[in-house]
N, C-alpha and C positions, 0 to 999 in steps of 0.2 A: 544582220538579219534582214533588216528593213530593205536593203538593195536585193538581196537573195529572193526574198518574198516578192518584190516587185517585178524582177526578171523571170521568176520560175512561177509566178502565178498561174494556177491556184494552188500549187503545190505550197506547203507550209502554211496554210490557212487554218488548220485544225487546232484545237485547244491545247495539244500537246506541244505547240510551237510557240505559245503566246508567253507574254513576260512572266507569267506566274509558274510556268513549267519549264522554261528553256532560256539560257543565256542569250541576249538580244544584240550584244556587241560583236566585236570581232572574235572574241573567245567563243561564241556561239557558232560561228561559221568554222573555227577550227575544230569545234566539237562534232561537227558534221563528218570532217574527215576521219576523225578517230572512230565514230560509229561505223563508218563505211568500210573499216577493216576487220570488222567483227567476224563477217563470213569468212574471210581468209583464215583468221586465227583459229576459227571452229574446224575448217577443213584440215588445216595443217596439224592442228592439236590431235584430231582423230587418226590422222595418218601416221604420226609419230609416237603418239603415246605422251608426248610432252606438250605442255601449255606454251604458247608463244608470248614471250615477255616483251612488253612495249615500254619504251623510254622516250621523253622529250629532252632535247639537249638544253632548252631552256624552258621551264615551266611556266604556267601563268602566274605564279608568284614571283618569278624572276630569278628562281634558283637554277645554277648550272650543274649539268651532270656530264662530265668528260667521259669519253671512252677510255676505259682503263681495265686492269685486271679484274675488277669486280664484275664488269659486263663480260669479259672475254674469257674468263678462266673455264667456265662450263658451256661456252657457246661454240656450235659448229658452223652455223649459217648467220651472218650478221647482215641486216638489211639497213642500209643508211639512206633515207630519203631527204632531198633537199627543197623544202618550200620556204627557205628563207629568201627574202628580197636582198638584192645586192645592196640596197641602201642601208640594211641592217649592219653590213660590214663584218659578218660572222665569218671567221677562220678557224679551220682546224688547227689546235695548237700542236706543237713539235711532238710534245709528250703523246698526244693521241696517235699521230702519224706514227711514231716510233712503236707504240704499244701494238698497233693494228699490224705493221710490218713484221714484228716478232710473231704475232699470233699466225700470220699466214705462212710463217715457216713451219707450221705445225701440219702434218699430213690429215687430209680430210677436212679442211676449214674452206669455206666458201664466203666471200664478200660480195654482196649484191649493192651497187650504188645507183641512185636513181635522181640526179638532177633534173628538175622540171623544166619548163620552157623558158625562152629568153625572146620575148616578144618586143619588137621595135627597138633594138640595140643600135640603131642608126640615129644620126642627127638629121637625117632626111625626113622632113615630116610627111612628104607625099608617100614615101615608102612604108612610114609608120601607119598612115591611113590605109594603104593597100593591105598591110598585114591584118589590120583590124577587120576590114571587110572580109578578108579570107577566112579568118576563124569565126566570125560572126557572133561572137559571145559577148553581150552588153556588160557582163560582169568583169570582163578583162579589159583594162584601158588600152590606149595605143601604145603604151610603153609599160611593160611588166617583166622585169628581169628576175629570175630565180637561180638560186643554186650556189652562191659563193662558197658556203661550207663544203659542199660536196666537191665542188670544183678545186678548192684548196687540198682536200684529202685526195683526189685524183692526181693532182700536181705531185704531192708529197710522196705518193706511191709510184709514179711514174706510169700512170695510166694514160696513154696518148689519145684521149678523146675528149671533145667539148660539146656541150648541149648548145644547140642552135635553134632559133625560130620557134614557132608555136603553129604546127601544121595541121590542117583539117583532113582527116582521113576520108578516103573516098567510100561511097556507099554501093552497094549492089544495086544496080538500076532498077528503079520502080519499087524499091523497098527501102525499110530504115535500118537494114542490116550492114554492119561494116563489111567492107570487101575483104576477101581472104588475104592473109599474109603471103608475101613471097618468101619461102623458107629453104634455106641452104641445108638441106638435110644430110648432105654428104659431110658437112662440117660439124654436125650436131652429134659428137662422140659420146656426150653424156646421156643422150636421149631426151633432153628437155622438152623437145617438141613432139614427141611421140603421141599421136592423137590429137595434136593441136592444129586448128586451121585458122583461128582468129583469136585477136585479143579483143577488149572491148573499146567502144567508141568514146572519144573525148575530142573535143572541137579544137584543141590546140596542144599537140604533143610535140615534144623536142625530137630534132634529127641529131643523132649521136654521130658527129662528124669526126673522122679519124684525121689524126694530125701528124701524117708521116710515118706511120707504123709499119713494122715489118708484118706482111700479111700472115705469117705463120704464128705470131705471137698475139694477134687480135683477129678475131673471127666474127664477121657479121652473120649472125644466125637468121635474123629476120628483117625483112624490109616491108614498110607499110604503103600501099599505094595512096597517092594523095588526090584529093578533090580537084581535078584539073579545070573544073567549070569556075573556080574562084581563083582570079590571078593572084599570083605571089611571086616575089623576086627569085625565091629558090626554084620555081616552076620555070620561070623565064630564063633561068640559067640552063635550062635543058633536063631538069630531074623531073621523074615521075613518081618517084618513092623516096622514103626516107628510112634511115637505119634506125630500128626499134628495139633491137636486143642483140648484145655483144657478149661474147665469151673471150676471156684471156685465160688459156690453159696455164698449168703449173709449168714453171722453168726452172732453170738451175739455182736460181736465187729464191724462188717461191714454190712452196709445195702446196699451197692453196690456190682455189679457182677465184677469179674475179669476173662478175657479170655486171652488165648495165641494162637496166630496163626501168621505165618510168613508173612512179608510184601509183598513177591511176590504173595499172594493170593489175593492182593487188586490192582494189577497192570495189565497192558496189554503188558508190555514189552516182556513177555515171552509166549504170547498167552492168549487167554480167550474163555470160553466156556459159554454156556447158564446157565449152573448148577452153575457157579462162580456168575453170576449176581443174580441168586436167593439166594445165600447165602448172598451177599451184601444187598438185599432188606430185607431179615429175619432180618439182624443185625439192619438195619436203623429203621424197624418198630417195635423193642422192645419198651414196655410200659415204657418210662423213664421219668426222672424228670420233664422236661418241661410240660409234660402231668399231672404229678401228682400235681404240683403246680397250673397249670391252671384250674385243676378239682376243687381244693380247692377254687379258686377265681371265679369259674363258668365261665371260660374263655377257648377258645380252643386254644392250642398252634399251630395249623395248621388247619384252616377252612376246607380246602379240605379233609383233613385226618378225621376230626370231622364228615363230612357228610357221610364218608365211614365206620364210626363206629370204627376208629383206633385212637390211641393216639401215638405220636412219638416225639422224642427228637432231640436236636441240636448234631452233630457230628463234632469233631475237630481231626485233623490229626497232630501228632508231629513227628518230623524226625530229628534224630541225625545221622550224618555222617561226618567224618574227615579223 
């Protein structure tokens, strides 16, 4: 928290952040992330009628909680976010991958994966410095690589995507507002982006690069314009936008959906806009598994939603950090 307080000054100078009231070490910075998800949990809980359950893969006491039927049995949407450093060498167990693959065979499931950025993944120190100056965040060093756990999960499930770089989004000229998304609405069959124009600003967001996928199996729903005034090797290669939200529709082996989107889209730590809440609600209101099973049983998964003519499901949030 000393570093956070130094960089973000005068934020976190109130007594609620001092050593008598708040954790001051690394655990404190992680707690900031947990607090920042409360708005998302509230919005989704109100929309679905179910509270959003939150799990840590490894808690602050060092206990592990693998993904298994205890988590998956009553889950419709599972969100797995990777803020684990590559140095921690976390990998999804084969049992976890098998459990998630089996769960995705169930109609009406949705897995959202969110590996964070991979800053400075080169041995070229000049490029590391260029990337550092591009994002401009003193809290992020010249090399900070996230997401080995989510990467291993993606590999095990055959998701042909990898998180690259930490890119700074463009702003609307003369303002502090993030530039609008480029949205491929013709590919958005789920309506996830209805009423959505922007996500929130974060200075180092991952590019979700496709790794030789069939364009019909992997659909890039949104791309974020990059701040072109700050040099970056990805920009020098001719890119002006990066992939920020990807959808993999069900196929013959998988009945469930797979989405990729960064964890910062679901937090308020970096600010939020009305458009962001619209995206949260759209995700929450997907016609998912609880509704499918309830329909078969002639039961409503959520009486309020049923009266409104909607079928919604249970959302769970999975957080890996170390």
